[in-house]
C-alpha positions in Angstrom: -121.7 -211.8 47.7 -122.6 -209.2 45.6 -120.7 -206.2 44.8 -121.3 -202.4 45.4 -121.4 -199.8 42.2 -118.0 -198.3 43.2 -116.6 -201.9 42.9 -118.2 -202.7 39.5 -116.3 -202.7 36.4 -117.5 -200.2 33.4 -118.9 -203.1 31.5 -120.7 -204.6 34.8 -122.1 -201.2 35.1 -123.3 -201.1 31.7 -125.0 -204.7 31.9 -126.9 -203.8 35.1 -127.6 -200.2 33.5 -129.4 -202.2 30.8 -131.2 -205.0 32.9 -135.2 -203.9 32.7 -135.8 -205.5 36.3 -133.8 -202.9 38.2 -135.6 -201.0 40.7 -135.7 -197.1 40.0 -133.2 -196.5 43.3 -130.3 -198.8 42.2 -130.7 -197.4 38.5 -130.0 -194.1 39.9 -127.4 -194.9 41.8 -125.7 -197.1 39.0 -126.5 -194.0 36.7 -124.3 -191.7 39.2 -121.3 -193.9 39.2 -121.4 -194.5 35.4 -121.4 -190.6 34.8 -119.0 -190.2 37.8 -116.3 -192.3 36.1 -116.9 -190.4 32.5 -116.8 -187.0 34.3 -113.6 -187.5 36.3 -111.7 -188.9 32.9 -112.8 -185.8 31.1 -111.5 -183.4 33.9 -107.9 -184.2 32.8 -108.9 -182.9 29.7 -110.7 -179.8 30.9 -107.9 -179.0 33.4 -105.7 -179.0 30.6 -107.8 -176.3 28.5 -108.5 -174.2 31.7 -104.1 -174.5 32.7 -103.3 -173.4 29.1 -105.7 -170.7 29.1 -105.4 -169.2 32.6 -101.3 -170.0 32.3 -101.0 -167.7 29.5 -102.7 -164.7 30.6 -101.7 -164.8 34.5 -97.8 -165.7 33.4 -97.5 -162.1 32.4 -98.9 -160.4 35.4 -96.6 -162.0 38.3 -94.6 -164.6 39.4 -95.3 -168.3 39.8 -96.6 -168.4 43.2 -99.5 -166.8 42.2 -100.1 -169.7 39.6 -99.9 -172.3 42.2 -102.4 -170.3 44.4 -104.7 -170.2 41.9 -104.3 -173.5 40.8 -105.0 -174.8 44.3 -107.9 -172.4 45.0 -109.6 -173.7 41.3 -109.0 -177.9 42.4 -110.6 -176.7 45.6 -113.5 -175.0 43.7 -113.8 -178.0 41.4 -113.8 -180.8 44.3 -116.3 -178.9 46.2 -118.8 -178.5 43.2 -117.9 -182.2 42.1 -119.0 -183.5 45.9 -122.5 -181.6 45.8 -122.8 -182.7 42.6 -122.4 -186.2 43.8 -124.4 -186.0 46.7 -127.5 -184.4 44.8 -127.4 -187.2 42.4 -127.2 -189.8 45.3 -130.1 -188.4 46.9 -132.3 -188.3 43.8 -132.4 -184.3 44.0 -131.3 -183.8 40.8 -130.4 -186.1 37.4 -127.2 -187.8 37.6 -126.0 -186.5 34.2 -126.8 -183.0 35.2 -125.4 -183.2 38.7 -121.8 -184.9 37.6 -121.1 -183.1 34.7 -121.8 -179.3 35.8 -118.4 -178.6 37.4 -116.9 -180.2 34.3 -119.2 -177.8 31.8 -118.6 -174.6 34.1 -115.0 -175.3 34.2 -115.1 -175.9 30.4 -116.7 -172.5 30.0 -114.0 -170.5 32.2 -110.9 -172.3 30.2 -112.6 -171.6 27.2 -113.1 -168.0 27.6 -109.6 -167.4 29.2 -108.0 -169.8 26.0 -110.2 -167.3 23.6 -109.0 -164.2 25.7 -105.2 -165.3 25.0 -105.7 -166.6 21.5 -106.7 -163.2 20.0 
């Protein structure tokens, strides 16, 4: 039985993407899975940057509960963007690279702005 893209290992994904005889639709699905795994891995780092930047700014304003509410809200927004990007990539509407990394780039920008605001 043939494995589905989510069940492939990272090296199996790379090997299948290197195959010149793969159909364009299969390549698109495999690229989506490849970038999905990388984007989720980098999300931890991006949320760390975002947390430090926003945590330093919001700690002065109010109590701990507002930070929890903000964190849950940000996670919901991130996940919504991420799922929408994955859906667009699987449909073939947007490039897998752009759609899978867009939520990370947006949140990295927000985190960098918040961190820069705290730094100065």
